[in-house]
N, C-alpha and C positions, 0 to 999 in steps of 0.2 A: 718814918723809917730812915735811919742814918745811912750814909754812904757805906760805912763798914758793914752794916746789917745787909745791905743790898749785895755787896761783894760776897759776903758769907753765904747768903741764900743762893747765889748763883753757883758758888763752888759746891754747895750741897747738891744742887741739881746735876752738876757735872759728875760728881762722884756716884750719885744714884744711877745715872745713865751708864756708867762704866762698871757697875757692881755685878752685872751678869757676865759669866765667862764668854758666852757667845757675842755679846755686845763689845766686850773688851777685845776679843779676837777680830771682830769686824773693824773696829776703830783702828787697831794696829795695822790691818791690811790697807786701810785708807791713808795711813800716814807716810806713804812712800816718798812723797816730795818734801815733806817737812821733817827731815831727820834732825835729831837732837843737835843743837849748836848751830843750826842754819835758820835762815829766815825765809819765809814763803809768803808771797803776797797772794791775795785771792785769785788774781788772773793767772798765776803760775800753778795753782793747786791742781793736782792730778784728779781728773774726773773719771770715776769708775762706773761702768754700767752695773746696775743692780744684779742682772743675770750673771755677769762675770764675777761679781763679788761673792755670789752664792755658790760658785763652783767648788766642789770638794768638801762642802759642809754637809753634815749629817742632820740638817734641819729642814723642815718643810718650807716651801716658798712663802706660805702665810706666816710662819714663824720668823723667817728672815725679814719680811715686810714689817712685822711688829717690832722687831729689834731695831730696824732702821728708823722707824717712827719715834721710838724712845730716844735714840741718839739725837735725832733732829729736835725733838721736844726739849732735850737738855741743852740744846745749842751747840752740840759737838760737831755736827755735820750740817751741810746744806744739801738740798735735793732740788733737781730741776728736770722736768719732762723735756725730752728732745725727740720729737716724733713719737714712735712707739716705745721708746726706751726711757728709763729714768736713770739719770746720772746722779752720783753723790760724791761729795768730797769733804775733807776735814776743814773746819773753820779755823784758819790760821791764828786768829786772835785768841782762840781757846788754848792753843798750844802755848802761846806767850803767857797767858794767865796761869796755866798749870806750871810752866817753867818758873815763873815768879813765885808761885806758892811753894814749890819744892826747893827753890834756891833763892831765898829772900835777900841774900847778900851776894850779888854778882862778884866775879873776880875783881880784885882791886878795891872793893868797897867794904872792907872789914871795919867794923866799929868795935873798939875795945874799951 
């Protein structure tokens, strides 16, 4: 498998992970530290407790858990148990990859 095929396969997994409206909304809620145009290193990523993340959603806790597992499987978020709580946060490298996908020619790098 070529490097191009690996990158394409990873992007397919990312987009599959975001293809559900609830997962997309959860991902957007977790992107608070990594606003467009800014850089966010893993140590600065905002960690959100799963219980807090589910507040205000009209889905069952088991469904929330399923959606978070799908986002994690797609490599979009990281999860870590902290005592009785599970924290999750956006994987900053994924945001860079998505930014590069949607903006292949960064400012000042136009090829004519």
